[in-house]
MOPAC internal coordinates of N, CA, C and O (Angstrom, degrees):
PM7 1SCF
backbone

  N    0.0000 0     0.00 0     0.00 0    0    0    0
  C    1.4479 1     0.00 0     0.00 0    1    0    0
  C    1.5256 1   111.31 1     0.00 0    2    1    0
  O    1.2310 1   120.70 1   159.47 1    3    2    1
  N    1.3302 1   116.26 1   -20.53 1    3    2    1
  C    1.4614 1   119.87 1  -177.97 1    5    3    2
  C    1.5260 1   111.96 1   -68.80 1    6    5    3
  O    1.2310 1   120.18 1   141.58 1    7    6    5
  N    1.3221 1   117.27 1   -38.42 1    7    6    5
  C    1.4608 1   120.39 1  -175.62 1    9    7    6
  C    1.5332 1   111.97 1   -66.67 1   10    9    7
  O    1.2310 1   118.26 1   133.22 1   11   10    9
  N    1.3431 1   120.92 1   -46.78 1   11   10    9
  C    1.4710 1   118.44 1   177.53 1   13   11   10
  C    1.5269 1   112.91 1   -63.54 1   14   13   11
  O    1.2310 1   120.42 1   142.44 1   15   14   13
  N    1.3239 1   116.80 1   -37.56 1   15   14   13
  C    1.4687 1   119.33 1   178.44 1   17   15   14
  C    1.5210 1   109.80 1   -64.50 1   18   17   15
  O    1.2310 1   120.38 1   135.74 1   19   18   17
  N    1.3248 1   116.88 1   -44.26 1   19   18   17
  C    1.4592 1   120.57 1   178.52 1   21   19   18
  C    1.5200 1   111.11 1   -62.70 1   22   21   19
  O    1.2310 1   120.47 1   142.25 1   23   22   21
  N    1.3175 1   116.71 1   -37.75 1   23   22   21
  C    1.4622 1   119.95 1   178.80 1   25   23   22
  C    1.5257 1   111.15 1   -60.59 1   26   25   23
  O    1.2310 1   120.23 1   132.98 1   27   26   25
  N    1.3284 1   117.16 1   -47.02 1   27   26   25
  C    1.4609 1   119.30 1  -177.41 1   29   27   26
  C    1.5206 1   112.19 1   -72.77 1   30   29   27
  O    1.2310 1   119.90 1   148.46 1   31   30   29
  N    1.3151 1   117.80 1   -31.54 1   31   30   29
  C    1.4691 1   120.21 1   174.37 1   33   31   30
  C    1.5267 1   109.48 1   -66.87 1   34   33   31
  O    1.2310 1   120.46 1   137.07 1   35   34   33
  N    1.3237 1   116.73 1   -42.93 1   35   34   33
  C    1.4619 1   121.04 1   178.26 1   37   35   34
  C    1.5258 1   110.70 1   -62.84 1   38   37   35
  O    1.2310 1   120.69 1   138.31 1   39   38   37
  N    1.3107 1   116.28 1   -41.69 1   39   38   37
  C    1.4609 1   120.09 1   178.66 1   41   39   38
  C    1.5205 1   111.28 1   -63.58 1   42   41   39
  O    1.2310 1   120.26 1   136.42 1   43   42   41
  N    1.3229 1   117.11 1   -43.58 1   43   42   41
  C    1.4629 1   120.85 1   179.44 1   45   43   42
  C    1.5261 1   110.91 1   -63.80 1   46   45   43
  O    1.2310 1   120.11 1   137.31 1   47   46   45
  N    1.3246 1   117.40 1   -42.69 1   47   46   45
  C    1.4617 1   119.85 1   179.61 1   49   47   46
  C    1.5277 1   111.67 1   -67.78 1   50   49   47
  O    1.2310 1   120.27 1   144.70 1   51   50   49
  N    1.3144 1   117.10 1   -35.30 1   51   50   49
  C    1.4620 1   119.98 1   177.88 1   53   51   50
  C    1.5184 1   110.73 1   -67.48 1   54   53   51
  O    1.2310 1   120.08 1   137.65 1   55   54   53
  N    1.3171 1   117.46 1   -42.35 1   55   54   53
  C    1.4711 1   120.50 1   177.76 1   57   55   54
  C    1.5234 1   110.07 1   -64.34 1   58   57   55
  O    1.2310 1   120.49 1   137.99 1   59   58   57
  N    1.3345 1   116.66 1   -42.01 1   59   58   57
  C    1.4650 1   119.64 1   178.07 1   61   59   58
  C    1.5268 1   110.97 1   -63.14 1   62   61   59
  O    1.2310 1   120.31 1   137.42 1   63   62   61
  N    1.3216 1   117.01 1   -42.58 1   63   62   61
  C    1.4609 1   120.87 1   179.00 1   65   63   62
  C    1.5273 1   110.80 1   -62.18 1   66   65   63
  O    1.2310 1   120.52 1   137.54 1   67   66   65
  N    1.3191 1   116.62 1   -42.46 1   67   66   65
  C    1.4632 1   120.45 1   179.25 1   69   67   66
  C    1.5228 1   111.43 1   -66.68 1   70   69   67
  O    1.2310 1   120.42 1   143.61 1   71   70   69
  N    1.3293 1   116.81 1   -36.39 1   71   70   69
  C    1.4592 1   120.14 1  -178.60 1   73   71   70
  C    1.5242 1   112.07 1   -71.10 1   74   73   71
  O    1.2310 1   120.19 1   158.85 1   75   74   73
  N    1.3182 1   117.25 1   -21.15 1   75   74   73
  C    1.4644 1   120.93 1   179.02 1   77   75   74
  C    1.5255 1   112.32 1   -86.85 1   78   77   75
  O    1.2310 1   120.65 1  -173.24 1   79   78   77
  N    1.3166 1   116.37 1     6.76 1   79   78   77
  C    1.4548 1   120.98 1   175.53 1   81   79   78
  C    1.5241 1   113.84 1    85.11 1   82   81   79
  O    1.2310 1   119.44 1  -160.91 1   83   82   81
  N    1.3068 1   118.67 1    19.09 1   83   82   81
  C    1.4645 1   121.50 1  -179.72 1   85   83   82
  C    1.5257 1   111.57 1   -74.55 1   86   85   83
  O    1.2310 1   120.19 1   151.88 1   87   86   85
  N    1.3160 1   117.23 1   -28.12 1   87   86   85
  C    1.4594 1   120.69 1  -179.54 1   89   87   86
  C    1.5143 1   112.39 1   101.10 1   90   89   87
  O    1.2310 1   121.47 1   -14.93 1   91   90   89
  N    1.3157 1   114.79 1   165.07 1   91   90   89
  C    1.4554 1   121.52 1  -176.22 1   93   91   90
  C    1.5174 1   114.95 1   -64.95 1   94   93   91
  O    1.2310 1   119.57 1   134.85 1   95   94   93
  N    1.3452 1   118.43 1   -45.15 1   95   94   93
  C    1.4713 1   117.86 1  -179.55 1   97   95   94
  C    1.5297 1   113.00 1   -62.56 1   98   97   95
  O    1.2310 1   119.82 1   141.57 1   99   98   97
  N    1.3079 1   117.94 1   -38.43 1   99   98   97
  C    1.4634 1   120.06 1   179.16 1  101   99   98
  C    1.5220 1   109.93 1   -68.64 1  102  101   99
  O    1.2310 1   120.41 1   139.14 1  103  102  101
  N    1.3241 1   116.82 1   -40.86 1  103  102  101
  C    1.4637 1   119.83 1   177.84 1  105  103  102
  C    1.5323 1   110.50 1   -62.88 1  106  105  103
  O    1.2310 1   120.37 1   142.48 1  107  106  105
  N    1.3127 1   116.89 1   -37.52 1  107  106  105
  C    1.4656 1   120.46 1   176.61 1  109  107  106
  C    1.5178 1   112.30 1   -65.39 1  110  109  107
  O    1.2310 1   120.63 1   138.86 1  111  110  109
  N    1.3267 1   116.40 1   -41.14 1  111  110  109
  C    1.4632 1   119.70 1   177.24 1  113  111  110
  C    1.5225 1   111.36 1   -64.34 1  114  113  111
  O    1.2310 1   120.29 1   140.38 1  115  114  113
  N    1.3183 1   117.05 1   -39.62 1  115  114  113
  C    1.4590 1   120.58 1   176.98 1  117  115  114
  C    1.5236 1   109.63 1   -63.07 1  118  117  115
  O    1.2310 1   120.38 1   133.22 1  119  118  117
  N    1.3151 1   116.88 1   -46.78 1  119  118  117
  C    1.4637 1   121.46 1  -179.35 1  121  119  118
  C    1.5222 1   111.61 1   -58.30 1  122  121  119
  O    1.2310 1   120.73 1   126.30 1  123  122  121
  N    1.3230 1   116.21 1   -53.70 1  123  122  121
  C    1.4590 1   119.24 1  -176.73 1  125  123  122
  C    1.5265 1   112.04 1   -71.18 1  126  125  123
  O    1.2310 1   119.95 1   149.86 1  127  126  125
  N    1.3272 1   117.70 1   -30.14 1  127  126  125
  C    1.4534 1   120.15 1   176.68 1  129  127  126
  C    1.5192 1   112.03 1   -64.86 1  130  129  127
  O    1.2310 1   120.36 1   132.97 1  131  130  129
  N    1.3188 1   116.91 1   -47.03 1  131  130  129
  C    1.4666 1   120.56 1   179.15 1  133  131  130
  C    1.5189 1   110.15 1   -66.78 1  134  133  131
  O    1.2310 1   120.23 1   140.39 1  135  134  133
  N    1.3172 1   117.16 1   -39.61 1  135  134  133
  C    1.4618 1   120.71 1   178.16 1  137  135  134
  C    1.5284 1   111.34 1   -63.58 1  138  137  135
  O    1.2310 1   120.52 1   140.32 1  139  138  137
  N    1.3335 1   116.60 1   -39.68 1  139  138  137
  C    1.4558 1   120.66 1   178.17 1  141  139  138
  C    1.5277 1   111.07 1   -65.30 1  142  141  139
  O    1.2310 1   119.99 1   138.38 1  143  142  141
  N    1.3268 1   117.62 1   -41.62 1  143  142  141
  C    1.4645 1   121.03 1   178.75 1  145  143  142
  C    1.5288 1   110.26 1   -61.77 1  146  145  143
  O    1.2310 1   120.13 1   137.10 1  147  146  145
  N    1.3272 1   117.36 1   -42.90 1  147  146  145
  C    1.4580 1   120.31 1   177.95 1  149  147  146
  C    1.5180 1   112.55 1   -63.48 1  150  149  147
  O    1.2310 1   120.42 1   138.90 1  151  150  149
  N    1.3262 1   116.80 1   -41.10 1  151  150  149
  C    1.4616 1   120.30 1   178.24 1  153  151  150
  C    1.5206 1   110.88 1   -67.41 1  154  153  151
  O    1.2310 1   120.08 1   142.60 1  155  154  153
  N    1.3263 1   117.45 1   -37.40 1  155  154  153
  C    1.4600 1   121.13 1   178.62 1  157  155  154
  C    1.5264 1   111.27 1   -64.47 1  158  157  155
  O    1.2310 1   120.42 1   138.53 1  159  158  157
  N    1.3284 1   116.80 1   -41.47 1  159  158  157
  C    1.4651 1   120.62 1   177.09 1  161  159  158
  C    1.5257 1   109.73 1   -63.35 1  162  161  159
  O    1.2310 1   120.57 1   138.34 1  163  162  161
  N    1.3166 1   116.52 1   -41.66 1  163  162  161
  C    1.4655 1   121.00 1  -179.99 1  165  163  162
  C    1.5299 1   111.37 1   -62.64 1  166  165  163
  O    1.2310 1   120.22 1   139.40 1  167  166  165
  N    1.3158 1   117.19 1   -40.60 1  167  166  165
  C    1.4559 1   121.41 1  -178.92 1  169  167  166
  C    1.5256 1   110.94 1   -74.71 1  170  169  167
  O    1.2310 1   120.03 1   143.65 1  171  170  169
  N    1.3294 1   117.55 1   -36.35 1  171  170  169
  C    1.4602 1   121.32 1  -175.22 1  173  171  170
  C    1.5236 1   112.86 1   -80.75 1  174  173  171
  O    1.2310 1   119.47 1   165.11 1  175  174  173
  N    1.3055 1   118.61 1   -14.89 1  175  174  173
  C    1.4639 1   120.85 1  -176.09 1  177  175  174
  C    1.5348 1   113.37 1   -58.79 1  178  177  175
  O    1.2310 1   118.25 1   135.38 1  179  178  177
  N    1.3378 1   120.95 1   -44.62 1  179  178  177
  C    1.4747 1   118.61 1   176.87 1  181  179  178
  C    1.5290 1   112.68 1   -61.70 1  182  181  179
  O    1.2310 1   120.13 1   145.50 1  183  182  181
  N    1.3277 1   117.36 1   -34.50 1  183  182  181
  C    1.4549 1   120.10 1   178.10 1  185  183  182
  C    1.5192 1   111.20 1   -67.00 1  186  185  183
  O    1.2310 1   120.14 1   142.18 1  187  186  185
  N    1.3056 1   117.34 1   -37.82 1  187  186  185
  C    1.4594 1   121.61 1   177.65 1  189  187  186
  C    1.5198 1   110.19 1   -65.49 1  190  189  187
  O    1.2310 1   120.67 1   138.35 1  191  190  189
  N    1.3297 1   116.32 1   -41.65 1  191  190  189
  C    1.4666 1   119.95 1   178.80 1  193  191  190
  C    1.5338 1   111.33 1   -64.36 1  194  193  191
  O    1.2310 1   120.16 1   140.63 1  195  194  193
  N    1.3410 1   117.30 1   -39.37 1  195  194  193
  C    1.4589 1   120.45 1   177.29 1  197  195  194
  C    1.5278 1   110.67 1   -64.86 1  198  197  195
  O    1.2310 1   120.78 1   140.66 1  199  198  197
  N    1.3184 1   116.11 1   -39.34 1  199  198  197
  C    1.4556 1   119.96 1   178.64 1  201  199  198
  C    1.5138 1   112.41 1   -65.23 1  202  201  199
  O    1.2310 1   120.28 1   143.00 1  203  202  201
  N    1.3273 1   117.07 1   -37.00 1  203  202  201
  C    1.4630 1   120.85 1   177.54 1  205  203  202
  C    1.5252 1   110.69 1   -66.23 1  206  205  203
  O    1.2310 1   120.11 1   144.03 1  207  206  205
  N    1.3294 1   117.40 1   -35.97 1  207  206  205
  C    1.4525 1   120.81 1  -179.40 1  209  207  206
  C    1.5310 1   111.73 1   -71.43 1  210  209  207
  O    1.2310 1   119.76 1   151.38 1  211  210  209
  N    1.3087 1   118.06 1   -28.62 1  211  210  209
  C    1.4500 1   121.63 1  -177.78 1  213  211  210
  C    1.5271 1   113.40 1   -83.04 1  214  213  211
  O    1.2310 1   120.30 1   160.72 1  215  214  213
  N    1.3184 1   117.03 1   -19.28 1  215  214  213
  C    1.4721 1   119.58 1   179.81 1  217  215  214
  C    1.5152 1   111.09 1   -67.82 1  218  217  215
  O    1.2310 1   120.61 1   -36.74 1  219  218  217
  N    1.3312 1   116.45 1   143.26 1  219  218  217
  C    1.4698 1   118.34 1   176.58 1  221  219  218
  C    1.5321 1   110.73 1   -68.72 1  222  221  219
  O    1.2310 1   121.11 1   -33.96 1  223  222  221
  N    1.3160 1   115.48 1   146.04 1  223  222  221
  C    1.4617 1   119.42 1  -179.21 1  225  223  222
  C    1.5206 1   110.40 1   -76.07 1  226  225  223
  O    1.2310 1   120.87 1   -26.48 1  227  226  225
  N    1.3144 1   115.94 1   153.52 1  227  226  225
  C    1.4718 1   121.48 1   179.91 1  229  227  226
  C    1.5110 1   109.74 1   -99.65 1  230  229  227
  O    1.2310 1   120.50 1  -110.15 1  231  230  229
  N    1.2896 1   116.64 1    69.85 1  231  230  229
  C    1.4787 1   120.53 1  -179.12 1  233  231  230
  C    1.5021 1   111.97 1   -90.24 1  234  233  231
  O    1.2310 1   120.10 1   180.00 1  235  234  233

């Protein structure tokens, strides 16, 4: 569910950036940057969960 949400957030930010007169290349960088961050979070989530399981408990 994270990837479609990130896609639409990236699209909205790119349209907003373009509407503010930033230009097409900047809007493209915003779009792909936000999309990359969302994909990175999606890929890193299992690693974060493994790291949480390996930490000692605070009992």
